[in-house]
C-alpha positions in Angstrom: 9.0 -4.5 -10.6 6.1 -4.5 -8.4 6.5 -2.4 -5.2 5.6 -5.6 -3.2 8.6 -7.4 -4.7 10.7 -4.2 -4.2 9.7 -4.2 -0.2 10.3 -8.0 -0.2 13.6 -7.4 -1.7 14.5 -4.7 0.7 13.3 -6.8 3.8 15.3 -9.8 2.6 18.7 -7.7 2.4 18.6 -5.7 5.1 15.8 -7.1 7.6 12.4 -5.8 8.1 12.9 -3.1 10.6 16.1 -1.7 9.0 14.7 -1.9 5.6 11.8 0.3 6.8 14.1 2.8 8.3 16.4 3.3 5.4 13.3 3.6 3.2 12.2 6.4 5.4 15.4 8.2 6.4 18.2 7.3 4.0 18.7 10.2 1.6 20.1 8.3 -2.0 22.2 10.8 -4.1 21.3 8.4 -6.9 17.5 9.2 -6.5 18.2 12.8 -6.9 18.6 13.4 -3.1 15.5 11.6 -2.2 14.6 8.6 0.3 13.2 5.6 -0.9 9.8 6.6 0.3 9.9 10.1 -1.7 11.2 8.3 -4.8 8.0 5.8 -4.7 5.7 8.8 -4.0 7.4 10.8 -7.1 6.7 7.9 -9.3 10.3 6.5 -9.8 10.0 3.0 -11.1 10.8 0.4 -8.1 13.4 -1.2 -10.1 15.3 2.0 -10.7 15.0 2.5 -6.9 16.3 -1.3 -6.1 19.2 -0.3 -8.5 20.2 2.9 -6.6 19.8 1.0 -3.0 22.2 -1.5 -4.5 24.8 0.7 -5.7 24.6 2.8 -2.3 24.9 -0.2 -0.2 27.1 -2.4 -2.6 24.8 -5.3 -2.8 26.4 -8.2 -4.5 25.4 -8.6 -8.1 23.9 -12.1 -7.2 21.3 -10.7 -5.0 20.4 -7.6 -7.3 
């Protein structure tokens, strides 16, 4: 998954402003205690990050 696709999915799911805030501020245990931005900087694949976000926020399967 491309980072642009990941960011689009985040914005569609949470709204542009909230998605940006979540990416910068919310620490996800599924990402080893990193935020989305930290995980991207660490080279974790966007698809893996999206899966962690979906699990954390209980995104329905049809939108994953």
